[in-house]
Backbone as XML, in Angstrom:
<?xml version="1.0"?>
<chain id="A" units="angstrom">
  <residue number="1" name="MET">
    <atom name="N" x="119.700" y="101.575" z="75.766"/>
    <atom name="CA" x="120.482" y="101.916" z="76.682"/>
    <atom name="C" x="120.993" y="100.954" z="77.343"/>
  </residue>
  <residue number="2" name="ALA">
    <atom name="N" x="122.540" y="100.283" z="76.849"/>
    <atom name="CA" x="122.669" y="99.296" z="77.259"/>
    <atom name="C" x="123.882" y="99.604" z="78.641"/>
  </residue>
  <residue number="3" name="GLU">
    <atom name="N" x="124.048" y="100.758" z="79.049"/>
    <atom name="CA" x="125.016" y="101.268" z="80.094"/>
    <atom name="C" x="124.292" y="100.881" z="81.407"/>
  </residue>
  <residue number="4" name="LYS">
    <atom name="N" x="125.322" y="100.665" z="82.581"/>
    <atom name="CA" x="124.702" y="100.704" z="83.754"/>
    <atom name="C" x="123.927" y="101.495" z="84.794"/>
  </residue>
  <residue number="5" name="TYR">
    <atom name="N" x="123.089" y="101.058" z="85.438"/>
    <atom name="CA" x="121.799" y="102.053" z="86.179"/>
    <atom name="C" x="121.705" y="100.948" z="87.071"/>
  </residue>
  <residue number="6" name="PHE">
    <atom name="N" x="120.771" y="102.029" z="88.075"/>
    <atom name="CA" x="120.317" y="101.675" z="89.159"/>
    <atom name="C" x="119.165" y="101.277" z="89.247"/>
  </residue>
  <residue number="7" name="GLN">
    <atom name="N" x="118.411" y="100.437" z="90.070"/>
    <atom name="CA" x="116.940" y="100.462" z="90.038"/>
    <atom name="C" x="116.488" y="100.067" z="91.133"/>
  </residue>
  <residue number="8" name="SER">
    <atom name="N" x="115.393" y="100.801" z="91.307"/>
    <atom name="CA" x="114.321" y="100.675" z="92.881"/>
    <atom name="C" x="112.945" y="100.665" z="92.281"/>
  </residue>
  <residue number="9" name="VAL">
    <atom name="N" x="112.431" y="100.787" z="93.237"/>
    <atom name="CA" x="110.466" y="100.956" z="93.441"/>
    <atom name="C" x="109.920" y="101.919" z="94.496"/>
  </residue>
  <residue number="10" name="GLY">
    <atom name="N" x="108.893" y="102.249" z="94.054"/>
    <atom name="CA" x="108.388" y="103.547" z="94.884"/>
    <atom name="C" x="107.437" y="103.609" z="95.101"/>
  </residue>
  <residue number="11" name="ARG">
    <atom name="N" x="106.534" y="103.671" z="96.489"/>
    <atom name="CA" x="105.101" y="102.988" z="96.482"/>
    <atom name="C" x="104.699" y="104.207" z="97.661"/>
  </residue>
  <residue number="12" name="ARG">
    <atom name="N" x="103.393" y="104.434" z="96.764"/>
    <atom name="CA" x="102.134" y="105.401" z="97.757"/>
    <atom name="C" x="100.815" y="105.154" z="97.663"/>
  </residue>
  <residue number="13" name="LYS">
    <atom name="N" x="99.942" y="104.877" z="98.667"/>
    <atom name="CA" x="98.664" y="104.352" z="98.352"/>
    <atom name="C" x="98.618" y="103.426" z="97.537"/>
  </residue>
  <residue number="14" name="THR">
    <atom name="N" x="98.103" y="103.507" z="96.310"/>
    <atom name="CA" x="97.955" y="102.187" z="95.409"/>
    <atom name="C" x="98.795" y="102.849" z="94.223"/>
  </residue>
  <residue number="15" name="ALA">
    <atom name="N" x="99.847" y="103.313" z="94.215"/>
    <atom name="CA" x="100.543" y="103.863" z="93.294"/>
    <atom name="C" x="102.166" y="102.965" z="93.179"/>
  </residue>
  <residue number="16" name="ILE">
    <atom name="N" x="102.464" y="102.714" z="91.882"/>
    <atom name="CA" x="103.660" y="101.460" z="92.197"/>
    <atom name="C" x="104.563" y="102.345" z="91.281"/>
  </residue>
  <residue number="17" name="ALA">
    <atom name="N" x="105.875" y="102.790" z="91.177"/>
    <atom name="CA" x="106.987" y="103.660" z="90.145"/>
    <atom name="C" x="107.880" y="102.784" z="90.408"/>
  </residue>
  <residue number="18" name="GLN">
    <atom name="N" x="108.516" y="102.541" z="89.140"/>
    <atom name="CA" x="109.768" y="101.416" z="89.137"/>
    <atom name="C" x="110.719" y="102.358" z="88.541"/>
  </residue>
  <residue number="19" name="VAL">
    <atom name="N" x="111.823" y="102.799" z="89.030"/>
    <atom name="CA" x="112.658" y="103.712" z="88.797"/>
    <atom name="C" x="114.109" y="103.123" z="88.018"/>
  </residue>
  <residue number="20" name="ARG">
    <atom name="N" x="114.711" y="103.613" z="86.817"/>
    <atom name="CA" x="115.981" y="103.350" z="86.826"/>
    <atom name="C" x="116.753" y="104.387" z="86.569"/>
  </residue>
  <residue number="21" name="LEU">
    <atom name="N" x="117.672" y="104.349" z="87.378"/>
    <atom name="CA" x="118.686" y="105.864" z="87.380"/>
    <atom name="C" x="119.908" y="105.294" z="86.648"/>
  </residue>
  <residue number="22" name="TYR">
    <atom name="N" x="120.482" y="106.028" z="85.437"/>
    <atom name="CA" x="121.330" y="106.303" z="84.511"/>
    <atom name="C" x="122.283" y="107.397" z="84.992"/>
  </residue>
  <residue number="23" name="PRO">
    <atom name="N" x="123.557" y="106.797" z="85.707"/>
    <atom name="CA" x="124.225" y="108.027" z="86.368"/>
    <atom name="C" x="125.377" y="108.957" z="85.374"/>
  </residue>
  <residue number="24" name="ALA">
    <atom name="N" x="125.599" y="108.049" z="84.079"/>
    <atom name="CA" x="126.130" y="109.147" z="83.182"/>
    <atom name="C" x="124.735" y="109.641" z="81.922"/>
  </residue>
  <residue number="25" name="GLY">
    <atom name="N" x="124.039" y="110.649" z="82.232"/>
    <atom name="CA" x="123.075" y="111.310" z="81.569"/>
    <atom name="C" x="123.197" y="112.628" z="81.510"/>
  </residue>
  <residue number="26" name="SER">
    <atom name="N" x="121.770" y="113.073" z="81.074"/>
    <atom name="CA" x="122.060" y="114.780" z="80.710"/>
    <atom name="C" x="120.662" y="115.340" z="81.291"/>
  </residue>
  <residue number="27" name="GLY">
    <atom name="N" x="120.209" y="114.893" z="82.323"/>
    <atom name="CA" x="118.994" y="115.023" z="83.041"/>
    <atom name="C" x="117.899" y="115.341" z="82.909"/>
  </residue>
  <residue number="28" name="LYS">
    <atom name="N" x="117.734" y="114.036" z="81.496"/>
    <atom name="CA" x="116.156" y="113.479" z="80.989"/>
    <atom name="C" x="115.544" y="112.637" z="81.879"/>
  </residue>
  <residue number="29" name="ILE">
    <atom name="N" x="114.518" y="113.057" z="82.237"/>
    <atom name="CA" x="113.756" y="112.441" z="83.101"/>
    <atom name="C" x="112.068" y="111.842" z="81.905"/>
  </residue>
  <residue number="30" name="THR">
    <atom name="N" x="112.071" y="110.429" z="82.235"/>
    <atom name="CA" x="111.249" y="110.348" z="81.606"/>
    <atom name="C" x="110.042" y="109.311" z="82.297"/>
  </residue>
  <residue number="31" name="VAL">
    <atom name="N" x="108.674" y="109.304" z="82.007"/>
    <atom name="CA" x="107.765" y="109.068" z="82.672"/>
    <atom name="C" x="106.549" y="108.023" z="81.812"/>
  </residue>
  <residue number="32" name="ASN">
    <atom name="N" x="107.021" y="106.949" z="81.559"/>
    <atom name="CA" x="105.691" y="105.899" z="80.833"/>
    <atom name="C" x="106.314" y="106.724" z="79.493"/>
  </residue>
  <residue number="33" name="GLY">
    <atom name="N" x="107.222" y="106.627" z="79.196"/>
    <atom name="CA" x="107.722" y="107.214" z="77.717"/>
    <atom name="C" x="107.485" y="108.622" z="77.661"/>
  </residue>
  <residue number="34" name="LYS">
    <atom name="N" x="107.279" y="109.222" z="78.390"/>
    <atom name="CA" x="106.638" y="110.632" z="77.917"/>
    <atom name="C" x="107.757" y="111.752" z="79.010"/>
  </residue>
  <residue number="35" name="PRO">
    <atom name="N" x="108.360" y="112.922" z="78.918"/>
    <atom name="CA" x="108.757" y="113.712" z="79.295"/>
    <atom name="C" x="108.118" y="113.740" z="80.643"/>
  </residue>
  <residue number="36" name="TYR">
    <atom name="N" x="108.815" y="114.040" z="81.904"/>
    <atom name="CA" x="108.034" y="114.524" z="83.161"/>
    <atom name="C" x="107.263" y="115.015" z="83.121"/>
  </residue>
  <residue number="37" name="LYS">
    <atom name="N" x="107.285" y="116.487" z="82.538"/>
    <atom name="CA" x="106.678" y="117.804" z="82.736"/>
    <atom name="C" x="105.525" y="117.621" z="81.698"/>
  </residue>
  <residue number="38" name="GLU">
    <atom name="N" x="105.343" y="116.890" z="81.010"/>
    <atom name="CA" x="104.107" y="116.655" z="80.242"/>
    <atom name="C" x="103.451" y="115.571" z="81.006"/>
  </residue>
  <residue number="39" name="PHE">
    <atom name="N" x="104.212" y="114.691" z="81.275"/>
    <atom name="CA" x="103.258" y="113.431" z="82.389"/>
    <atom name="C" x="102.653" y="113.881" z="83.478"/>
  </residue>
  <residue number="40" name="PHE">
    <atom name="N" x="103.767" y="114.666" z="84.376"/>
    <atom name="CA" x="103.068" y="115.550" z="85.374"/>
    <atom name="C" x="102.932" y="117.406" z="85.150"/>
  </residue>
  <residue number="41" name="THR">
    <atom name="N" x="101.536" y="117.493" z="84.883"/>
    <atom name="CA" x="101.421" y="118.924" z="84.336"/>
    <atom name="C" x="101.516" y="119.798" z="85.614"/>
  </residue>
  <residue number="42" name="THR">
    <atom name="N" x="101.438" y="119.801" z="86.556"/>
    <atom name="CA" x="101.281" y="120.938" z="87.667"/>
    <atom name="C" x="102.335" y="121.136" z="88.017"/>
  </residue>
  <residue number="43" name="PRO">
    <atom name="N" x="102.844" y="122.364" z="88.509"/>
    <atom name="CA" x="104.670" y="122.472" z="88.935"/>
    <atom name="C" x="104.628" y="121.927" z="90.390"/>
  </residue>
  <residue number="44" name="THR">
    <atom name="N" x="103.980" y="122.234" z="91.196"/>
    <atom name="CA" x="103.619" y="120.975" z="92.022"/>
    <atom name="C" x="104.353" y="119.426" z="92.375"/>
  </residue>
  <residue number="45" name="LEU">
    <atom name="N" x="103.279" y="118.751" z="91.508"/>
    <atom name="CA" x="104.346" y="117.257" z="91.332"/>
    <atom name="C" x="105.466" y="117.146" z="90.238"/>
  </residue>
  <residue number="46" name="GLN">
    <atom name="N" x="105.733" y="118.285" z="89.863"/>
    <atom name="CA" x="107.005" y="118.287" z="88.810"/>
    <atom name="C" x="107.974" y="118.533" z="90.105"/>
  </residue>
  <residue number="47" name="ALA">
    <atom name="N" x="107.986" y="119.780" z="91.333"/>
    <atom name="CA" x="108.840" y="120.062" z="92.030"/>
    <atom name="C" x="108.934" y="118.621" z="92.841"/>
  </residue>
  <residue number="48" name="SER">
    <atom name="N" x="107.882" y="118.132" z="93.063"/>
    <atom name="CA" x="108.190" y="116.724" z="93.714"/>
    <atom name="C" x="109.248" y="115.801" z="93.059"/>
  </residue>
  <residue number="49" name="VAL">
    <atom name="N" x="108.998" y="115.525" z="91.778"/>
    <atom name="CA" x="109.714" y="114.667" z="90.989"/>
    <atom name="C" x="111.173" y="114.898" z="91.345"/>
  </residue>
  <residue number="50" name="GLU">
    <atom name="N" x="111.492" y="116.178" z="90.840"/>
    <atom name="CA" x="112.594" y="116.920" z="91.079"/>
    <atom name="C" x="113.394" y="116.759" z="91.848"/>
  </residue>
  <residue number="51" name="ARG">
    <atom name="N" x="112.598" y="116.618" z="92.968"/>
    <atom name="CA" x="112.993" y="117.170" z="94.463"/>
    <atom name="C" x="114.586" y="115.974" z="95.501"/>
  </residue>
  <residue number="52" name="PRO">
    <atom name="N" x="114.306" y="115.216" z="94.991"/>
    <atom name="CA" x="115.107" y="114.347" z="95.599"/>
    <atom name="C" x="117.020" y="114.524" z="94.665"/>
  </residue>
  <residue number="53" name="LEU">
    <atom name="N" x="116.797" y="114.725" z="93.457"/>
    <atom name="CA" x="117.542" y="114.799" z="92.523"/>
    <atom name="C" x="118.284" y="116.235" z="92.540"/>
  </residue>
  <residue number="54" name="LYS">
    <atom name="N" x="117.142" y="117.661" z="93.023"/>
    <atom name="CA" x="117.715" y="118.720" z="93.426"/>
    <atom name="C" x="118.778" y="118.835" z="95.046"/>
  </residue>
  <residue number="55" name="GLU">
    <atom name="N" x="118.266" y="117.956" z="95.959"/>
    <atom name="CA" x="118.774" y="117.977" z="96.901"/>
    <atom name="C" x="120.070" y="117.565" z="96.918"/>
  </residue>
  <residue number="56" name="THR">
    <atom name="N" x="120.315" y="116.467" z="96.205"/>
    <atom name="CA" x="121.712" y="115.928" z="96.280"/>
    <atom name="C" x="122.339" y="116.419" z="95.008"/>
  </residue>
  <residue number="57" name="GLY">
    <atom name="N" x="122.011" y="117.412" z="94.117"/>
    <atom name="CA" x="122.850" y="118.044" z="93.253"/>
    <atom name="C" x="123.005" y="117.219" z="91.891"/>
  </residue>
  <residue number="58" name="ASN">
    <atom name="N" x="121.763" y="116.414" z="91.899"/>
    <atom name="CA" x="122.353" y="115.429" z="90.567"/>
    <atom name="C" x="121.359" y="115.746" z="89.435"/>
  </residue>
  <residue number="59" name="LEU">
    <atom name="N" x="120.371" y="116.658" z="89.406"/>
    <atom name="CA" x="119.634" y="117.661" z="88.710"/>
    <atom name="C" x="120.022" y="116.826" z="87.206"/>
  </residue>
  <residue number="60" name="THR">
    <atom name="N" x="120.993" y="117.642" z="86.645"/>
    <atom name="CA" x="121.413" y="117.786" z="85.452"/>
    <atom name="C" x="122.371" y="116.489" z="84.459"/>
  </residue>
  <residue number="61" name="SER">
    <atom name="N" x="122.837" y="115.827" z="86.188"/>
    <atom name="CA" x="123.967" y="114.621" z="85.547"/>
    <atom name="C" x="123.423" y="113.404" z="85.405"/>
  </residue>
  <residue number="62" name="MET">
    <atom name="N" x="122.131" y="113.308" z="85.754"/>
    <atom name="CA" x="121.266" y="111.577" z="85.552"/>
    <atom name="C" x="120.373" y="112.041" z="84.805"/>
  </residue>
  <residue number="63" name="ASP">
    <atom name="N" x="120.129" y="110.450" z="83.730"/>
    <atom name="CA" x="118.724" y="110.453" z="83.462"/>
    <atom name="C" x="118.266" y="109.223" z="83.935"/>
  </residue>
  <residue number="64" name="VAL">
    <atom name="N" x="116.510" y="109.518" z="84.070"/>
    <atom name="CA" x="116.136" y="108.545" z="84.966"/>
    <atom name="C" x="114.715" y="108.115" z="84.178"/>
  </residue>
  <residue number="65" name="THR">
    <atom name="N" x="114.388" y="107.062" z="84.543"/>
    <atom name="CA" x="113.337" y="106.448" z="83.383"/>
    <atom name="C" x="112.479" y="105.854" z="84.338"/>
  </residue>
  <residue number="66" name="ILE">
    <atom name="N" x="111.049" y="106.140" z="84.030"/>
    <atom name="CA" x="110.526" y="105.301" z="85.076"/>
    <atom name="C" x="108.656" y="104.840" z="84.353"/>
  </residue>
  <residue number="67" name="LYS">
    <atom name="N" x="108.238" y="104.167" z="85.389"/>
    <atom name="CA" x="107.088" y="103.018" z="84.769"/>
    <atom name="C" x="105.895" y="103.025" z="86.273"/>
  </residue>
  <residue number="68" name="THR">
    <atom name="N" x="104.966" y="103.798" z="85.803"/>
    <atom name="CA" x="104.253" y="103.706" z="87.045"/>
    <atom name="C" x="103.097" y="103.414" z="86.733"/>
  </residue>
  <residue number="69" name="VAL">
    <atom name="N" x="102.286" y="103.100" z="87.757"/>
    <atom name="CA" x="101.537" y="102.499" z="87.485"/>
    <atom name="C" x="100.333" y="102.610" z="88.603"/>
  </residue>
  <residue number="70" name="GLY">
    <atom name="N" x="99.036" y="102.449" z="88.903"/>
    <atom name="CA" x="98.182" y="102.873" z="89.830"/>
    <atom name="C" x="97.946" y="104.053" z="90.013"/>
  </residue>
  <residue number="71" name="GLY">
    <atom name="N" x="97.056" y="104.070" z="91.125"/>
    <atom name="CA" x="96.836" y="105.478" z="91.906"/>
    <atom name="C" x="96.582" y="106.459" z="90.531"/>
  </residue>
  <residue number="72" name="GLY">
    <atom name="N" x="96.705" y="108.131" z="91.520"/>
    <atom name="CA" x="96.702" y="109.351" z="90.594"/>
    <atom name="C" x="97.805" y="109.778" z="90.264"/>
  </residue>
  <residue number="73" name="PRO">
    <atom name="N" x="97.429" y="110.874" z="90.129"/>
    <atom name="CA" x="99.071" y="112.243" z="89.951"/>
    <atom name="C" x="99.883" y="112.044" z="90.947"/>
  </residue>
  <residue number="74" name="THR">
    <atom name="N" x="99.022" y="112.377" z="92.072"/>
    <atom name="CA" x="99.989" y="112.851" z="93.185"/>
    <atom name="C" x="100.779" y="111.465" z="94.144"/>
  </residue>
  <residue number="75" name="GLY">
    <atom name="N" x="99.593" y="110.686" z="94.071"/>
    <atom name="CA" x="100.492" y="109.221" z="94.091"/>
    <atom name="C" x="101.534" y="108.622" z="93.656"/>
  </residue>
  <residue number="76" name="GLN">
    <atom name="N" x="101.461" y="109.174" z="92.271"/>
    <atom name="CA" x="102.480" y="108.386" z="91.434"/>
    <atom name="C" x="103.752" y="109.789" z="91.619"/>
  </residue>
  <residue number="77" name="SER">
    <atom name="N" x="103.508" y="110.680" z="91.514"/>
    <atom name="CA" x="104.689" y="111.735" z="91.712"/>
    <atom name="C" x="105.339" y="111.303" z="92.987"/>
  </residue>
  <residue number="78" name="ASP">
    <atom name="N" x="104.535" y="110.961" z="94.368"/>
    <atom name="CA" x="105.294" y="110.855" z="95.517"/>
    <atom name="C" x="105.975" y="109.208" z="95.635"/>
  </residue>
  <residue number="79" name="ALA">
    <atom name="N" x="105.408" y="108.162" z="94.966"/>
    <atom name="CA" x="106.101" y="107.136" z="94.314"/>
    <atom name="C" x="107.471" y="107.241" z="93.612"/>
  </residue>
  <residue number="80" name="VAL">
    <atom name="N" x="107.380" y="107.990" z="92.745"/>
    <atom name="CA" x="108.718" y="107.988" z="91.613"/>
    <atom name="C" x="109.639" y="108.808" z="92.690"/>
  </residue>
  <residue number="81" name="LYS">
    <atom name="N" x="109.285" y="109.983" z="93.636"/>
    <atom name="CA" x="110.428" y="110.716" z="94.630"/>
    <atom name="C" x="110.974" y="109.429" z="95.041"/>
  </residue>
  <residue number="82" name="LEU">
    <atom name="N" x="109.964" y="108.537" z="95.851"/>
    <atom name="CA" x="110.717" y="107.661" z="96.801"/>
    <atom name="C" x="111.393" y="106.722" z="96.224"/>
  </residue>
  <residue number="83" name="GLY">
    <atom name="N" x="110.799" y="106.465" z="94.715"/>
    <atom name="CA" x="111.990" y="105.544" z="93.964"/>
    <atom name="C" x="113.196" y="106.281" z="93.603"/>
  </residue>
  <residue number="84" name="ILE">
    <atom name="N" x="113.258" y="107.198" z="93.593"/>
    <atom name="CA" x="114.295" y="108.590" z="92.751"/>
    <atom name="C" x="115.507" y="108.178" z="94.174"/>
  </residue>
  <residue number="85" name="ALA">
    <atom name="N" x="114.883" y="108.634" z="95.026"/>
    <atom name="CA" x="115.515" y="108.500" z="96.287"/>
    <atom name="C" x="116.576" y="107.626" z="96.626"/>
  </residue>
  <residue number="86" name="ARG">
    <atom name="N" x="115.503" y="106.212" z="96.814"/>
    <atom name="CA" x="116.130" y="104.761" z="96.815"/>
    <atom name="C" x="117.128" y="104.619" z="96.083"/>
  </residue>
  <residue number="87" name="ALA">
    <atom name="N" x="116.945" y="105.130" z="94.598"/>
    <atom name="CA" x="118.088" y="104.688" z="93.717"/>
    <atom name="C" x="119.203" y="105.204" z="93.854"/>
  </residue>
  <residue number="88" name="LEU">
    <atom name="N" x="118.866" y="106.850" z="94.352"/>
    <atom name="CA" x="120.618" y="107.434" z="94.631"/>
    <atom name="C" x="121.335" y="106.849" z="95.717"/>
  </residue>
  <residue number="89" name="VAL">
    <atom name="N" x="120.258" y="106.028" z="96.696"/>
    <atom name="CA" x="121.096" y="105.538" z="98.054"/>
    <atom name="C" x="121.813" y="104.502" z="97.235"/>
  </residue>
  <residue number="90" name="MET">
    <atom name="N" x="121.161" y="103.705" z="96.490"/>
    <atom name="CA" x="122.032" y="102.748" z="95.722"/>
    <atom name="C" x="123.235" y="102.860" z="95.195"/>
  </residue>
  <residue number="91" name="MET">
    <atom name="N" x="123.005" y="104.015" z="94.502"/>
    <atom name="CA" x="124.463" y="104.681" z="93.743"/>
    <atom name="C" x="125.587" y="105.054" z="94.673"/>
  </residue>
  <residue number="92" name="ASP">
    <atom name="N" x="124.976" y="105.845" z="96.115"/>
    <atom name="CA" x="125.858" y="106.450" z="96.432"/>
    <atom name="C" x="125.599" y="106.512" z="98.070"/>
  </residue>
  <residue number="93" name="GLU">
    <atom name="N" x="126.100" y="105.674" z="99.010"/>
    <atom name="CA" x="125.586" y="105.427" z="99.942"/>
    <atom name="C" x="125.749" y="106.574" z="100.701"/>
  </residue>
  <residue number="94" name="ALA">
    <atom name="N" x="126.632" y="107.845" z="100.240"/>
    <atom name="CA" x="127.406" y="108.887" z="101.221"/>
    <atom name="C" x="125.882" y="109.864" z="100.794"/>
  </residue>
  <residue number="95" name="LEU">
    <atom name="N" x="124.797" y="109.916" z="100.241"/>
    <atom name="CA" x="123.628" y="110.315" z="100.113"/>
    <atom name="C" x="122.514" y="110.263" z="101.039"/>
  </residue>
  <residue number="96" name="LYS">
    <atom name="N" x="123.067" y="109.346" z="101.726"/>
    <atom name="CA" x="121.714" y="108.913" z="102.680"/>
    <atom name="C" x="121.168" y="109.548" z="103.538"/>
  </residue>
  <residue number="97" name="ALA">
    <atom name="N" x="122.245" y="110.089" z="104.103"/>
    <atom name="CA" x="122.298" y="111.301" z="105.114"/>
    <atom name="C" x="121.848" y="112.298" z="104.587"/>
  </residue>
  <residue number="98" name="THR">
    <atom name="N" x="121.942" y="112.961" z="103.408"/>
    <atom name="CA" x="121.502" y="114.035" z="103.284"/>
    <atom name="C" x="120.025" y="113.919" z="102.910"/>
  </residue>
  <residue number="99" name="LEU">
    <atom name="N" x="119.513" y="112.689" z="102.200"/>
    <atom name="CA" x="117.944" y="112.608" z="101.510"/>
    <atom name="C" x="117.089" y="111.854" z="103.223"/>
  </residue>
  <residue number="100" name="LYS">
    <atom name="N" x="117.624" y="111.126" z="104.026"/>
    <atom name="CA" x="117.067" y="110.886" z="104.872"/>
    <atom name="C" x="116.576" y="112.439" z="106.314"/>
  </residue>
  <residue number="101" name="ALA">
    <atom name="N" x="117.840" y="113.170" z="105.978"/>
    <atom name="CA" x="117.250" y="114.796" z="106.430"/>
    <atom name="C" x="115.861" y="115.403" z="106.153"/>
  </residue>
  <residue number="102" name="GLN">
    <atom name="N" x="116.226" y="115.456" z="104.729"/>
    <atom name="CA" x="114.716" y="116.058" z="103.828"/>
    <atom name="C" x="113.277" y="114.834" z="103.996"/>
  </residue>
  <residue number="103" name="SER">
    <atom name="N" x="113.732" y="114.001" z="104.793"/>
    <atom name="CA" x="112.697" y="113.069" z="104.794"/>
    <atom name="C" x="111.920" y="112.461" z="103.251"/>
  </residue>
  <residue number="104" name="LEU">
    <atom name="N" x="112.945" y="112.013" z="102.981"/>
    <atom name="CA" x="112.738" y="111.461" z="101.683"/>
    <atom name="C" x="112.648" y="109.951" z="101.675"/>
  </residue>
  <residue number="105" name="LEU">
    <atom name="N" x="113.542" y="109.715" z="102.210"/>
    <atom name="CA" x="113.371" y="108.010" z="102.290"/>
    <atom name="C" x="112.554" y="107.346" z="102.942"/>
  </residue>
  <residue number="106" name="THR">
    <atom name="N" x="111.618" y="108.220" z="103.350"/>
    <atom name="CA" x="110.630" y="107.539" z="104.454"/>
    <atom name="C" x="108.753" y="107.239" z="103.353"/>
  </residue>
  <residue number="107" name="ARG">
    <atom name="N" x="108.421" y="106.148" z="103.389"/>
    <atom name="CA" x="107.389" y="105.713" z="103.013"/>
    <atom name="C" x="106.501" y="106.432" z="103.646"/>
  </residue>
  <residue number="108" name="ASP">
    <atom name="N" x="105.749" y="106.957" z="102.919"/>
    <atom name="CA" x="104.247" y="107.212" z="103.533"/>
    <atom name="C" x="103.283" y="105.839" z="103.803"/>
  </residue>
  <residue number="109" name="PRO">
    <atom name="N" x="102.853" y="105.433" z="104.679"/>
    <atom name="CA" x="102.198" y="103.968" z="105.244"/>
    <atom name="C" x="100.625" y="104.512" z="104.812"/>
  </residue>
  <residue number="110" name="ARG">
    <atom name="N" x="100.304" y="105.964" z="104.679"/>
    <atom name="CA" x="98.864" y="106.391" z="104.892"/>
    <atom name="C" x="97.871" y="105.332" z="103.180"/>
  </residue>
  <residue number="111" name="LYS">
    <atom name="N" x="96.716" y="104.735" z="103.594"/>
    <atom name="CA" x="96.188" y="104.077" z="102.257"/>
    <atom name="C" x="94.672" y="104.122" z="102.713"/>
  </residue>
  <residue number="112" name="LYS">
    <atom name="N" x="94.029" y="103.977" z="101.659"/>
    <atom name="CA" x="92.088" y="104.250" z="101.812"/>
    <atom name="C" x="91.880" y="103.311" z="103.078"/>
  </residue>
  <residue number="113" name="GLU">
    <atom name="N" x="91.412" y="103.445" z="103.892"/>
    <atom name="CA" x="90.448" y="102.613" z="105.247"/>
    <atom name="C" x="89.251" y="101.952" z="104.308"/>
  </residue>
  <residue number="114" name="ARG">
    <atom name="N" x="89.074" y="100.395" z="104.408"/>
    <atom name="CA" x="87.808" y="99.351" z="104.004"/>
    <atom name="C" x="87.014" y="99.907" z="104.007"/>
  </residue>
  <residue number="115" name="LYS">
    <atom name="N" x="85.847" y="100.205" z="103.487"/>
    <atom name="CA" x="84.550" y="100.143" z="103.912"/>
    <atom name="C" x="83.837" y="98.825" z="104.469"/>
  </residue>
  <residue number="116" name="LYS">
    <atom name="N" x="83.295" y="98.882" z="105.940"/>
    <atom name="CA" x="82.784" y="98.107" z="106.529"/>
    <atom name="C" x="81.152" y="97.909" z="106.810"/>
  </residue>
  <residue number="117" name="PHE">
    <atom name="N" x="81.077" y="96.802" z="107.076"/>
    <atom name="CA" x="79.137" y="96.563" z="106.256"/>
    <atom name="C" x="78.729" y="97.403" z="107.651"/>
  </residue>
  <residue number="118" name="GLY">
    <atom name="N" x="77.549" y="97.440" z="107.201"/>
    <atom name="CA" x="76.517" y="98.274" z="108.027"/>
    <atom name="C" x="76.729" y="99.997" z="107.924"/>
  </residue>
  <residue number="119" name="LYS">
    <atom name="N" x="77.726" y="100.015" z="107.262"/>
    <atom name="CA" x="77.946" y="101.540" z="107.170"/>
    <atom name="C" x="78.199" y="102.194" z="105.759"/>
  </residue>
  <residue number="120" name="HIS">
    <atom name="N" x="78.190" y="103.180" z="105.585"/>
    <atom name="CA" x="78.168" y="103.795" z="104.063"/>
    <atom name="C" x="79.138" y="104.035" z="103.565"/>
  </residue>
  <residue number="121" name="GLY">
    <atom name="N" x="80.453" y="104.422" z="104.114"/>
    <atom name="CA" x="81.649" y="104.060" z="103.778"/>
    <atom name="C" x="82.774" y="103.624" z="104.890"/>
  </residue>
  <residue number="122" name="ALA">
    <atom name="N" x="83.819" y="104.237" z="104.931"/>
    <atom name="CA" x="84.869" y="103.134" z="106.183"/>
    <atom name="C" x="83.857" y="103.458" z="107.751"/>
  </residue>
  <residue number="123" name="ARG">
    <atom name="N" x="83.696" y="104.814" z="107.834"/>
    <atom name="CA" x="82.679" y="104.800" z="108.867"/>
    <atom name="C" x="81.886" y="106.024" z="109.260"/>
  </residue>
  <residue number="124" name="ARG">
    <atom name="N" x="81.339" y="106.370" z="108.299"/>
    <atom name="CA" x="80.191" y="107.311" z="107.761"/>
    <atom name="C" x="79.037" y="105.893" z="108.044"/>
  </residue>
  <residue number="125" name="SER">
    <atom name="N" x="78.264" y="106.513" z="109.524"/>
    <atom name="CA" x="76.729" y="105.287" z="109.973"/>
    <atom name="C" x="75.600" y="105.934" z="108.737"/>
  </residue>
  <residue number="126" name="PRO">
    <atom name="N" x="74.829" y="105.190" z="108.851"/>
    <atom name="CA" x="73.500" y="105.421" z="108.235"/>
    <atom name="C" x="72.668" y="106.524" z="109.065"/>
  </residue>
  <residue number="127" name="GLN">
    <atom name="N" x="72.185" y="107.559" z="108.791"/>
    <atom name="CA" x="71.539" y="108.674" z="109.244"/>
    <atom name="C" x="70.264" y="107.861" z="110.611"/>
  </residue>
  <residue number="128" name="TRP">
    <atom name="N" x="70.268" y="108.415" z="111.778"/>
    <atom name="CA" x="69.304" y="108.064" z="112.950"/>
    <atom name="C" x="68.833" y="108.754" z="113.316"/>
  </residue>
  <residue number="129" name="ARG">
    <atom name="N" x="67.432" y="108.521" z="113.454"/>
    <atom name="CA" x="66.261" y="109.426" z="114.011"/>
    <atom name="C" x="65.833" y="108.792" z="115.382"/>
  </residue>
  <residue number="130" name="LYS">
    <atom name="N" x="65.337" y="109.650" z="115.837"/>
    <atom name="CA" x="64.483" y="109.181" z="117.303"/>
    <atom name="C" x="63.356" y="109.068" z="116.879"/>
  </residue>
  <residue number="131" name="ARG">
    <atom name="N" x="62.504" y="109.835" z="116.514"/>
    <atom name="CA" x="60.648" y="109.245" z="116.387"/>
    <atom name="C" x="60.534" y="109.361" z="114.607"/>
  </residue>
</chain>
């Protein structure tokens, strides 16, 4: 693919998605070399990936290729969603207001809290006995 594309990165928890958006396309979305409906099997995850393109009306007019690593399916789909939204803004600055209103440009900062010493997990304490 030698044509022009817009590249961006999306992150969520420990998942990272590198997104390439090709404006002159047919609506094909591939994730790690597979069609996105094969990679993200549940309808919820598929809808999450499609959402930025649907909100801007570009679902059938652009090709998207995605490389994603780390995390699980939900984190990866949210990372892809953010990456596509950022690439759309790079392509056309006028779409920023639409995507921002749907809160698609906001990175979710929540991550797993680290385990502390003397605890079983991040906060769970050992069982306490009085006698």
